[in-house]
Every structure is written in structure tokens, then in C-alpha cells.
N, CA, C and O atoms as a CHARMM CRD file, in Angstrom:
* protein
*
  312
    1    1 MET  N    -42.80600 -44.81800 -17.15100 PROA 1      0.00000
    2    1 MET  CA   -44.35300 -43.88000 -16.41700 PROA 1      0.00000
    3    1 MET  C    -43.93500 -42.27100 -15.51800 PROA 1      0.00000
    4    1 MET  O    -44.40400 -41.13500 -15.57300 PROA 1      0.00000
    5    2 LEU  N    -42.81700 -42.92200 -14.72000 PROA 2      0.00000
    6    2 LEU  CA   -42.18800 -42.85100 -14.49300 PROA 2      0.00000
    7    2 LEU  C    -41.23400 -41.19100 -14.32000 PROA 2      0.00000
    8    2 LEU  O    -41.10600 -40.32200 -13.45800 PROA 2      0.00000
    9    3 LYS  N    -40.81800 -41.41700 -15.48000 PROA 3      0.00000
   10    3 LYS  CA   -40.17300 -40.37300 -16.47600 PROA 3      0.00000
   11    3 LYS  C    -41.24400 -39.24600 -16.35900 PROA 3      0.00000
   12    3 LYS  O    -41.15900 -38.17400 -15.76000 PROA 3      0.00000
   13    4 ARG  N    -42.51900 -39.88900 -17.25700 PROA 4      0.00000
   14    4 ARG  CA   -43.79100 -38.74000 -16.68600 PROA 4      0.00000
   15    4 ARG  C    -44.19800 -37.79300 -15.69400 PROA 4      0.00000
   16    4 ARG  O    -44.42900 -36.58500 -15.72000 PROA 4      0.00000
   17    5 THR  N    -44.22400 -38.81600 -14.67800 PROA 5      0.00000
   18    5 THR  CA   -44.20300 -37.98800 -13.50100 PROA 5      0.00000
   19    5 THR  C    -43.12600 -36.95300 -12.92500 PROA 5      0.00000
   20    5 THR  O    -43.42000 -35.92200 -12.31900 PROA 5      0.00000
   21    6 VAL  N    -41.94900 -37.35600 -13.18800 PROA 6      0.00000
   22    6 VAL  CA   -41.10900 -36.33800 -13.35200 PROA 6      0.00000
   23    6 VAL  C    -41.09400 -35.16900 -14.12600 PROA 6      0.00000
   24    6 VAL  O    -40.85300 -34.19300 -13.41600 PROA 6      0.00000
   25    7 TRP  N    -41.24200 -34.91800 -15.19200 PROA 7      0.00000
   26    7 TRP  CA   -41.70800 -34.14300 -16.41700 PROA 7      0.00000
   27    7 TRP  C    -42.62400 -33.26200 -15.51700 PROA 7      0.00000
   28    7 TRP  O    -42.18900 -32.17600 -15.13400 PROA 7      0.00000
   29    8 PHE  N    -43.81300 -33.65900 -15.17700 PROA 8      0.00000
   30    8 PHE  CA   -45.39100 -32.93000 -15.02200 PROA 8      0.00000
   31    8 PHE  C    -44.34900 -32.26300 -14.28600 PROA 8      0.00000
   32    8 PHE  O    -43.87500 -31.17500 -14.61200 PROA 8      0.00000
   33    9 THR  N    -43.82900 -33.29600 -12.76900 PROA 9      0.00000
   34    9 THR  CA   -43.69000 -32.35400 -11.58800 PROA 9      0.00000
   35    9 THR  C    -43.61900 -31.22900 -11.46400 PROA 9      0.00000
   36    9 THR  O    -44.22800 -30.30100 -10.93300 PROA 9      0.00000
   37   10 THR  N    -41.86200 -31.62200 -12.65100 PROA 10     0.00000
   38   10 THR  CA   -40.50100 -30.17400 -13.06500 PROA 10     0.00000
   39   10 THR  C    -41.79800 -29.13900 -13.75000 PROA 10     0.00000
   40   10 THR  O    -41.96600 -28.08100 -13.14400 PROA 10     0.00000
   41   11 GLY  N    -42.37900 -29.30600 -14.53100 PROA 11     0.00000
   42   11 GLY  CA   -42.82700 -28.43300 -15.40900 PROA 11     0.00000
   43   11 GLY  C    -44.89700 -27.58100 -14.95700 PROA 11     0.00000
   44   11 GLY  O    -45.71400 -26.85000 -15.51700 PROA 11     0.00000
   45   12 ALA  N    -44.73800 -28.49900 -13.39700 PROA 12     0.00000
   46   12 ALA  CA   -45.78600 -27.53400 -12.94800 PROA 12     0.00000
   47   12 ALA  C    -44.76100 -26.99500 -11.75900 PROA 12     0.00000
   48   12 ALA  O    -45.02100 -26.03000 -11.04000 PROA 12     0.00000
   49   13 ALA  N    -44.08700 -27.43800 -11.71500 PROA 13     0.00000
   50   13 ALA  CA   -43.21300 -26.71400 -10.46000 PROA 13     0.00000
   51   13 ALA  C    -42.78700 -24.87400 -11.15800 PROA 13     0.00000
   52   13 ALA  O    -43.09700 -23.76100 -10.73200 PROA 13     0.00000
   53   14 VAL  N    -41.79900 -25.41700 -12.61500 PROA 14     0.00000
   54   14 VAL  CA   -41.19600 -23.79200 -12.95100 PROA 14     0.00000
   55   14 VAL  C    -42.65700 -23.49500 -12.80800 PROA 14     0.00000
   56   14 VAL  O    -43.02400 -22.96900 -11.75800 PROA 14     0.00000
   57   15 GLY  N    -43.60600 -23.79400 -13.81800 PROA 15     0.00000
   58   15 GLY  CA   -45.17100 -22.92700 -13.69100 PROA 15     0.00000
   59   15 GLY  C    -46.10500 -21.91100 -12.74700 PROA 15     0.00000
   60   15 GLY  O    -46.51600 -20.75200 -12.69700 PROA 15     0.00000
   61   16 LEU  N    -46.13700 -23.02000 -12.12800 PROA 16     0.00000
   62   16 LEU  CA   -45.77400 -22.31200 -10.37300 PROA 16     0.00000
   63   16 LEU  C    -44.83800 -21.30800 -10.27000 PROA 16     0.00000
   64   16 LEU  O    -45.19000 -20.14800 -10.48200 PROA 16     0.00000
   65   17 GLY  N    -44.07000 -21.48700 -10.07200 PROA 17     0.00000
   66   17 GLY  CA   -42.32800 -20.56300  -9.69900 PROA 17     0.00000
   67   17 GLY  C    -42.33100 -19.27500 -11.15100 PROA 17     0.00000
   68   17 GLY  O    -41.66100 -18.25400 -10.99300 PROA 17     0.00000
   69   18 SER  N    -42.93200 -19.42600 -12.15100 PROA 18     0.00000
   70   18 SER  CA   -42.73500 -18.22200 -12.92500 PROA 18     0.00000
   71   18 SER  C    -43.95400 -17.12100 -13.09200 PROA 18     0.00000
   72   18 SER  O    -43.89700 -15.97300 -13.53400 PROA 18     0.00000
   73   19 SER  N    -45.22200 -17.96700 -12.51900 PROA 19     0.00000
   74   19 SER  CA   -46.30500 -17.39600 -11.85300 PROA 19     0.00000
   75   19 SER  C    -46.16100 -16.37300 -11.19700 PROA 19     0.00000
   76   19 SER  O    -46.24900 -15.16900 -11.43700 PROA 19     0.00000
   77   20 MET  N    -45.82600 -17.24800  -9.95600 PROA 20     0.00000
   78   20 MET  CA   -45.62500 -16.04400  -8.97800 PROA 20     0.00000
   79   20 MET  C    -44.42900 -14.46700  -9.49700 PROA 20     0.00000
   80   20 MET  O    -44.89700 -13.32800  -9.50300 PROA 20     0.00000
   81   21 TRP  N    -42.92700 -14.75200  -9.87800 PROA 21     0.00000
   82   21 TRP  CA   -42.31400 -13.83300 -10.15200 PROA 21     0.00000
   83   21 TRP  C    -43.26600 -13.10900 -11.11200 PROA 21     0.00000
   84   21 TRP  O    -43.25600 -11.93400 -10.74500 PROA 21     0.00000
   85   22 VAL  N    -43.90300 -13.21600 -11.93300 PROA 22     0.00000
   86   22 VAL  CA   -44.83700 -12.70500 -12.46800 PROA 22     0.00000
   87   22 VAL  C    -46.01300 -11.63500 -11.99700 PROA 22     0.00000
   88   22 VAL  O    -46.15100 -10.44100 -12.26100 PROA 22     0.00000
   89   23 GLN  N    -46.53300 -12.23300 -11.46900 PROA 23     0.00000
   90   23 GLN  CA   -46.93100 -11.92100 -10.01300 PROA 23     0.00000
   91   23 GLN  C    -46.99300 -10.32900  -9.30800 PROA 23     0.00000
   92   23 GLN  O    -47.80000  -9.40100  -9.28500 PROA 23     0.00000
   93   24 ARG  N    -45.05300 -10.74400  -8.52300 PROA 24     0.00000
   94   24 ARG  CA   -44.55600 -10.30700  -8.31300 PROA 24     0.00000
   95   24 ARG  C    -44.39000  -8.48300  -8.74800 PROA 24     0.00000
   96   24 ARG  O    -44.71600  -7.53900  -8.03000 PROA 24     0.00000
   97   25 ARG  N    -43.73900  -8.42200 -10.24100 PROA 25     0.00000
   98   25 ARG  CA   -43.34700  -8.09200 -11.57900 PROA 25     0.00000
   99   25 ARG  C    -44.80300  -7.28400 -11.74300 PROA 25     0.00000
  100   25 ARG  O    -44.54000  -6.10800 -11.99400 PROA 25     0.00000
  101   26 VAL  N    -45.95600  -7.46300 -11.69800 PROA 26     0.00000
  102   26 VAL  CA   -46.87500  -7.25200 -12.15700 PROA 26     0.00000
  103   26 VAL  C    -47.53700  -5.81400 -10.53200 PROA 26     0.00000
  104   26 VAL  O    -47.95700  -4.66200 -10.64000 PROA 26     0.00000
  105   27 LYS  N    -47.40300  -6.32500  -9.80400 PROA 27     0.00000
  106   27 LYS  CA   -47.35500  -5.74700  -8.39900 PROA 27     0.00000
  107   27 LYS  C    -46.64900  -4.81600  -8.15100 PROA 27     0.00000
  108   27 LYS  O    -47.32500  -3.80200  -7.97700 PROA 27     0.00000
  109   28 ARG  N    -45.57300  -4.65400  -8.04500 PROA 28     0.00000
  110   28 ARG  CA   -44.28300  -3.76400  -8.49300 PROA 28     0.00000
  111   28 ARG  C    -44.86700  -2.56000  -9.53600 PROA 28     0.00000
  112   28 ARG  O    -45.37500  -1.45600  -9.34400 PROA 28     0.00000
  113   29 ALA  N    -44.60000  -3.18000 -10.47800 PROA 29     0.00000
  114   29 ALA  CA   -45.54600  -2.25100 -11.85200 PROA 29     0.00000
  115   29 ALA  C    -46.66400  -1.19800 -11.09100 PROA 29     0.00000
  116   29 ALA  O    -46.85400   0.01300 -10.97500 PROA 29     0.00000
  117   30 ALA  N    -47.08100  -2.08400 -10.79200 PROA 30     0.00000
  118   30 ALA  CA   -48.76500  -1.32900 -10.43800 PROA 30     0.00000
  119   30 ALA  C    -47.95600  -0.37100  -9.16900 PROA 30     0.00000
  120   30 ALA  O    -48.00800   0.85800  -9.14700 PROA 30     0.00000
  121   31 ARG  N    -47.57300  -0.80600  -8.63900 PROA 31     0.00000
  122   31 ARG  CA   -47.52000   0.13600  -7.50100 PROA 31     0.00000
  123   31 ARG  C    -46.64500   2.16900  -8.45300 PROA 31     0.00000
  124   31 ARG  O    -46.86900   3.34200  -8.75500 PROA 31     0.00000
  125   32 ARG  N    -45.80100   1.19500  -8.42500 PROA 32     0.00000
  126   32 ARG  CA   -45.00600   2.26200  -9.68400 PROA 32     0.00000
  127   32 ARG  C    -46.18700   3.12900 -10.08400 PROA 32     0.00000
  128   32 ARG  O    -46.15400   4.33700 -10.31700 PROA 32     0.00000
  129   33 LEU  N    -46.95800   2.53300 -10.11400 PROA 33     0.00000
  130   33 LEU  CA   -47.94400   3.82400 -11.23600 PROA 33     0.00000
  131   33 LEU  C    -49.37000   4.44000 -10.83700 PROA 33     0.00000
  132   33 LEU  O    -50.14400   5.11300 -11.51700 PROA 33     0.00000
  133   34 LEU  N    -49.49300   3.86000  -9.13100 PROA 34     0.00000
  134   34 LEU  CA   -50.01900   4.75700  -8.07800 PROA 34     0.00000
  135   34 LEU  C    -50.10700   5.94300  -8.23100 PROA 34     0.00000
  136   34 LEU  O    -49.02600   6.47300  -7.97300 PROA 34     0.00000
  137   35 PRO  N    -51.11800   6.88200  -8.62600 PROA 35     0.00000
  138   35 PRO  CA   -51.01300   8.33200  -8.49500 PROA 35     0.00000
  139   35 PRO  C    -50.26800   9.33800  -8.21300 PROA 35     0.00000
  140   35 PRO  O    -49.74400  10.29000  -8.79100 PROA 35     0.00000
  141   36 GLU  N    -50.40100   8.58900  -6.46800 PROA 36     0.00000
  142   36 GLU  CA   -49.26500   9.88100  -5.96500 PROA 36     0.00000
  143   36 GLU  C    -47.83600   8.95000  -6.63100 PROA 36     0.00000
  144   36 GLU  O    -47.28600   9.15100  -5.54800 PROA 36     0.00000
  145   37 GLN  N    -46.97400   8.28800  -7.27300 PROA 37     0.00000
  146   37 GLN  CA   -46.20400   7.88300  -6.93000 PROA 37     0.00000
  147   37 GLN  C    -46.04500   9.17500  -8.56600 PROA 37     0.00000
  148   37 GLN  O    -45.40700  10.21300  -8.74000 PROA 37     0.00000
  149   38 VAL  N    -46.99600   8.36300  -9.43900 PROA 38     0.00000
  150   38 VAL  CA   -46.22400   8.97400 -11.02800 PROA 38     0.00000
  151   38 VAL  C    -46.43500  11.04100 -10.32900 PROA 38     0.00000
  152   38 VAL  O    -45.52000  11.76700 -10.71700 PROA 38     0.00000
  153   39 ALA  N    -47.35500  11.62500  -9.58000 PROA 39     0.00000
  154   39 ALA  CA   -47.22700  12.45200  -9.28100 PROA 39     0.00000
  155   39 ALA  C    -45.93500  13.12800  -8.48200 PROA 39     0.00000
  156   39 ALA  O    -45.71300  14.30300  -8.19200 PROA 39     0.00000
  157   40 ALA  N    -45.23200  12.01100  -8.26000 PROA 40     0.00000
  158   40 ALA  CA   -44.03400  12.73500  -7.58100 PROA 40     0.00000
  159   40 ALA  C    -43.49200  13.02300  -8.54700 PROA 40     0.00000
  160   40 ALA  O    -43.34900  14.21300  -8.82500 PROA 40     0.00000
  161   41 GLY  N    -42.95200  11.88800  -9.48400 PROA 41     0.00000
  162   41 GLY  CA   -42.04600  11.60500 -10.19600 PROA 41     0.00000
  163   41 GLY  C    -42.08900  12.57400 -11.47000 PROA 41     0.00000
  164   41 GLY  O    -41.06100  12.79800 -12.10900 PROA 41     0.00000
  165   42 VAL  N    -43.40300  13.17500 -11.83400 PROA 42     0.00000
  166   42 VAL  CA   -43.72900  14.53700 -12.54400 PROA 42     0.00000
  167   42 VAL  C    -43.20500  15.51200 -11.90400 PROA 42     0.00000
  168   42 VAL  O    -42.56800  16.22200 -12.68200 PROA 42     0.00000
  169   43 GLY  N    -43.17500  15.87400 -10.85800 PROA 43     0.00000
  170   43 GLY  CA   -43.07000  16.79300  -9.90100 PROA 43     0.00000
  171   43 GLY  C    -41.41500  16.47700  -9.46900 PROA 43     0.00000
  172   43 GLY  O    -41.14600  17.28600  -8.58100 PROA 43     0.00000
  173   44 THR  N    -40.61700  15.90100  -9.66300 PROA 44     0.00000
  174   44 THR  CA   -39.25500  16.55000  -9.55600 PROA 44     0.00000
  175   44 THR  C    -38.79800  16.41800 -10.94400 PROA 44     0.00000
  176   44 THR  O    -37.67100  16.88200 -11.11700 PROA 44     0.00000
  177   45 THR  N    -39.48900  15.79600 -12.22400 PROA 45     0.00000
  178   45 THR  CA   -39.09900  15.54500 -13.59500 PROA 45     0.00000
  179   45 THR  C    -39.43600  17.60200 -13.76900 PROA 45     0.00000
  180   45 THR  O    -38.68300  18.25000 -14.49600 PROA 45     0.00000
  181   46 VAL  N    -40.39500  18.18300 -13.14100 PROA 46     0.00000
  182   46 VAL  CA   -40.77100  19.51300 -13.52700 PROA 46     0.00000
  183   46 VAL  C    -39.71000  20.20100 -12.91400 PROA 46     0.00000
  184   46 VAL  O    -39.10700  21.07300 -13.54100 PROA 46     0.00000
  185   47 ARG  N    -39.46300  19.95700 -11.95300 PROA 47     0.00000
  186   47 ARG  CA   -38.00200  21.03600 -11.07500 PROA 47     0.00000
  187   47 ARG  C    -36.82800  20.81300 -11.35300 PROA 47     0.00000
  188   47 ARG  O    -36.01600  21.65900 -10.97800 PROA 47     0.00000
  189   48 ARG  N    -36.42900  19.85900 -11.94800 PROA 48     0.00000
  190   48 ARG  CA   -35.65400  19.50600 -12.45900 PROA 48     0.00000
  191   48 ARG  C    -35.47600  20.55800 -14.10800 PROA 48     0.00000
  192   48 ARG  O    -34.68400  21.23900 -14.75800 PROA 48     0.00000
  193   49 THR  N    -36.31700  20.23600 -14.08900 PROA 49     0.00000
  194   49 THR  CA   -36.89900  20.73200 -16.30300 PROA 49     0.00000
  195   49 THR  C    -36.66100  22.06400 -15.78900 PROA 49     0.00000
  196   49 THR  O    -35.50000  22.45200 -15.91500 PROA 49     0.00000
  197   50 VAL  N    -37.54600  22.92200 -15.19600 PROA 50     0.00000
  198   50 VAL  CA   -37.55800  24.38400 -14.73000 PROA 50     0.00000
  199   50 VAL  C    -36.24000  24.62500 -14.28700 PROA 50     0.00000
  200   50 VAL  O    -36.05700  25.79500 -14.62300 PROA 50     0.00000
  201   51 ALA  N    -34.85900  24.09000 -13.54800 PROA 51     0.00000
  202   51 ALA  CA   -33.82700  24.47300 -12.77200 PROA 51     0.00000
  203   51 ALA  C    -32.86100  24.38100 -14.17600 PROA 51     0.00000
  204   51 ALA  O    -31.84600  25.07000 -14.28600 PROA 51     0.00000
  205   52 ASP  N    -33.25700  23.56000 -15.09300 PROA 52     0.00000
  206   52 ASP  CA   -32.25400  23.60000 -16.81200 PROA 52     0.00000
  207   52 ASP  C    -32.78100  25.62600 -17.54800 PROA 52     0.00000
  208   52 ASP  O    -32.15200  26.61700 -17.92000 PROA 52     0.00000
  209   53 VAL  N    -33.35200  25.47300 -17.48500 PROA 53     0.00000
  210   53 VAL  CA   -34.33500  26.33100 -18.27100 PROA 53     0.00000
  211   53 VAL  C    -33.45900  27.59400 -17.37000 PROA 53     0.00000
  212   53 VAL  O    -32.32800  28.06100 -17.49900 PROA 53     0.00000
  213   54 ARG  N    -34.19600  27.77300 -16.74700 PROA 54     0.00000
  214   54 ARG  CA   -33.55100  28.66300 -15.85600 PROA 54     0.00000
  215   54 ARG  C    -32.21300  29.04800 -15.70700 PROA 54     0.00000
  216   54 ARG  O    -31.87200  30.21200 -15.49300 PROA 54     0.00000
  217   55 ALA  N    -31.40600  28.05200 -15.82100 PROA 55     0.00000
  218   55 ALA  CA   -29.75700  27.83200 -16.57400 PROA 55     0.00000
  219   55 ALA  C    -28.83300  28.70300 -17.24200 PROA 55     0.00000
  220   55 ALA  O    -27.84000  29.40000 -17.03000 PROA 55     0.00000
  221   56 ALA  N    -29.60500  28.34600 -18.13000 PROA 56     0.00000
  222   56 ALA  CA   -29.68900  27.51100 -19.72900 PROA 56     0.00000
  223   56 ALA  C    -30.49700  29.55600 -20.43200 PROA 56     0.00000
  224   56 ALA  O    -30.22700  29.86700 -21.59200 PROA 56     0.00000
  225   57 ALA  N    -31.32200  30.52900 -19.58600 PROA 57     0.00000
  226   57 ALA  CA   -31.45000  31.64300 -19.41400 PROA 57     0.00000
  227   57 ALA  C    -30.40500  32.19300 -18.72100 PROA 57     0.00000
  228   57 ALA  O    -30.18700  33.11300 -19.51100 PROA 57     0.00000
  229   58 VAL  N    -29.92300  32.28300 -18.21200 PROA 58     0.00000
  230   58 VAL  CA   -28.64500  33.05300 -17.62400 PROA 58     0.00000
  231   58 VAL  C    -27.21900  33.18800 -18.01800 PROA 58     0.00000
  232   58 VAL  O    -26.34400  34.04200 -18.16500 PROA 58     0.00000
  233   59 GLU  N    -27.42900  31.92000 -18.11200 PROA 59     0.00000
  234   59 GLU  CA   -26.62900  31.40000 -19.29800 PROA 59     0.00000
  235   59 GLU  C    -26.64500  32.25100 -20.65500 PROA 59     0.00000
  236   59 GLU  O    -25.75900  33.08800 -20.83100 PROA 59     0.00000
  237   60 GLY  N    -27.51100  32.07300 -21.48800 PROA 60     0.00000
  238   60 GLY  CA   -27.49500  32.50400 -22.58300 PROA 60     0.00000
  239   60 GLY  C    -28.00100  34.33700 -22.19600 PROA 60     0.00000
  240   60 GLY  O    -27.43300  35.08500 -22.99200 PROA 60     0.00000
  241   61 ARG  N    -28.65600  34.89400 -21.46200 PROA 61     0.00000
  242   61 ARG  CA   -28.23100  36.96900 -21.01300 PROA 61     0.00000
  243   61 ARG  C    -27.09100  36.69600 -20.94900 PROA 61     0.00000
  244   61 ARG  O    -26.52900  37.19400 -21.92500 PROA 61     0.00000
  245   62 ASP  N    -25.88800  35.76100 -19.85000 PROA 62     0.00000
  246   62 ASP  CA   -24.96700  35.80600 -19.99200 PROA 62     0.00000
  247   62 ASP  C    -23.65100  36.45100 -20.80100 PROA 62     0.00000
  248   62 ASP  O    -22.73200  37.21600 -20.50800 PROA 62     0.00000
  249   63 ALA  N    -24.13800  35.61100 -22.13700 PROA 63     0.00000
  250   63 ALA  CA   -23.43600  35.48800 -23.05600 PROA 63     0.00000
  251   63 ALA  C    -23.83500  36.45000 -24.35400 PROA 63     0.00000
  252   63 ALA  O    -22.96600  36.43300 -25.22500 PROA 63     0.00000
  253   64 MET  N    -24.95300  37.26000 -24.63400 PROA 64     0.00000
  254   64 MET  CA   -25.87600  38.52400 -24.35800 PROA 64     0.00000
  255   64 MET  C    -25.25700  39.44900 -24.80200 PROA 64     0.00000
  256   64 MET  O    -24.99600  39.76800 -25.96200 PROA 64     0.00000
  257   65 ARG  N    -24.83900  40.21300 -23.14700 PROA 65     0.00000
  258   65 ARG  CA   -24.43000  40.77000 -22.52400 PROA 65     0.00000
  259   65 ARG  C    -22.84700  40.71100 -22.93900 PROA 65     0.00000
  260   65 ARG  O    -22.00500  41.60400 -22.85800 PROA 65     0.00000
  261   66 ALA  N    -22.74600  39.64500 -23.31100 PROA 66     0.00000
  262   66 ALA  CA   -20.55200  39.60800 -23.20200 PROA 66     0.00000
  263   66 ALA  C    -20.66100  40.48100 -25.17900 PROA 66     0.00000
  264   66 ALA  O    -20.08600  41.44700 -25.68100 PROA 66     0.00000
  265   67 ARG  N    -21.70100  39.47000 -25.71500 PROA 67     0.00000
  266   67 ARG  CA   -21.63500  40.19800 -27.15900 PROA 67     0.00000
  267   67 ARG  C    -21.84300  41.27200 -27.49100 PROA 67     0.00000
  268   67 ARG  O    -21.25300  42.01300 -28.27900 PROA 67     0.00000
  269   68 GLU  N    -22.80400  41.40800 -26.82000 PROA 68     0.00000
  270   68 GLU  CA   -23.34400  43.24000 -27.26400 PROA 68     0.00000
  271   68 GLU  C    -22.54100  43.90200 -26.79300 PROA 68     0.00000
  272   68 GLU  O    -22.60600  45.00500 -27.33500 PROA 68     0.00000
  273   69 ALA  N    -21.07700  43.84900 -25.38500 PROA 69     0.00000
  274   69 ALA  CA   -20.48500  44.45900 -25.42200 PROA 69     0.00000
  275   69 ALA  C    -19.36200  44.44200 -25.98800 PROA 69     0.00000
  276   69 ALA  O    -18.90400  45.55000 -26.26800 PROA 69     0.00000
  277   70 GLU  N    -18.60000  43.31300 -26.32300 PROA 70     0.00000
  278   70 GLU  CA   -18.04800  43.09500 -27.93100 PROA 70     0.00000
  279   70 GLU  C    -18.54500  44.44300 -28.56700 PROA 70     0.00000
  280   70 GLU  O    -18.38400  45.57900 -28.12100 PROA 70     0.00000
  281   71 LEU  N    -19.05400  44.13000 -29.47700 PROA 71     0.00000
  282   71 LEU  CA   -20.16000  44.51000 -30.42000 PROA 71     0.00000
  283   71 LEU  C    -19.59500  46.34600 -30.06500 PROA 71     0.00000
  284   71 LEU  O    -18.78700  47.02900 -30.69300 PROA 71     0.00000
  285   72 ARG  N    -20.28800  46.63600 -29.01600 PROA 72     0.00000
  286   72 ARG  CA   -19.86100  48.21700 -28.59400 PROA 72     0.00000
  287   72 ARG  C    -17.92500  48.30000 -29.25000 PROA 72     0.00000
  288   72 ARG  O    -17.36700  48.70500 -30.27000 PROA 72     0.00000
  289   73 ALA  N    -17.38700  47.48400 -27.60500 PROA 73     0.00000
  290   73 ALA  CA   -16.06400  47.72000 -28.21200 PROA 73     0.00000
  291   73 ALA  C    -15.93400  48.02700 -29.61700 PROA 73     0.00000
  292   73 ALA  O    -15.82500  49.15100 -30.10900 PROA 73     0.00000
  293   74 GLY  N    -15.95100  47.26700 -30.02400 PROA 74     0.00000
  294   74 GLY  CA   -16.28300  47.74200 -31.67100 PROA 74     0.00000
  295   74 GLY  C    -15.98000  48.70400 -32.21600 PROA 74     0.00000
  296   74 GLY  O    -14.99100  49.18300 -32.77100 PROA 74     0.00000
  297   75 MET  N    -17.41500  49.05900 -31.89300 PROA 75     0.00000
  298   75 MET  CA   -18.09500  50.49600 -32.23200 PROA 75     0.00000
  299   75 MET  C    -17.19200  51.75100 -32.01200 PROA 75     0.00000
  300   75 MET  O    -17.26400  52.66800 -32.82900 PROA 75     0.00000
  301   76 ARG  N    -16.42000  51.82700 -31.03800 PROA 76     0.00000
  302   76 ARG  CA   -15.76900  52.88500 -30.54800 PROA 76     0.00000
  303   76 ARG  C    -14.49200  53.37900 -31.13800 PROA 76     0.00000
  304   76 ARG  O    -13.92400  54.45600 -31.31800 PROA 76     0.00000
  305   77 ASP  N    -14.25700  51.86700 -31.40000 PROA 77     0.00000
  306   77 ASP  CA   -12.77900  51.35500 -32.08200 PROA 77     0.00000
  307   77 ASP  C    -12.83000  52.01000 -33.37800 PROA 77     0.00000
  308   77 ASP  O    -11.92200  52.02400 -34.20900 PROA 77     0.00000
  309   78 ARG  N    -14.06500  52.59200 -33.48300 PROA 78     0.00000
  310   78 ARG  CA   -14.17000  52.63700 -35.92300 PROA 78     0.00000
  311   78 ARG  C    -13.71200  54.39400 -35.37600 PROA 78     0.00000
  312   78 ARG  O    -13.53500  55.27600 -36.21700 PROA 78     0.00000
């Protein structure tokens, strides 16, 4: 009978501990999904993406101008 009591108590303690752990994890995830947090994350992502697109456009324009100058120089040499 003592074995059953020990295992029952152990199971109850593990169950209680794991349910408290899950509850903390769920609350943390819910806080991350608040509208303010989501908006802040989206804003950061949009700003980063805009900066990347601008940098790519500048790099593309520079490459275009360099290639155009190269082609024009080739036309003059003919």
C-alpha cells in the first residue's frame, strides 16, 4: 500500500508541476501575441524590409549605370 501512496504522490506532484509550467508558457505566448507586441514586431520587420529594398534599388541603379557606361564606351570604340 505504501508503494501506491508514493507513486500516487509522485504522479500528483509531477502533474501539478507540469501543469504550472504549461500555464506559464501559455501566458508568455499570449503576452507575445498582444496587439501592441504584434504591431511592434511588424513595424520592425517592415522597416528592415524597406531598408533592404532601398539598398537593393540603389545597388541595381549603380550596376545599371556602370553597365550602360561600359556599353557606351564599347559603342564609341567601334
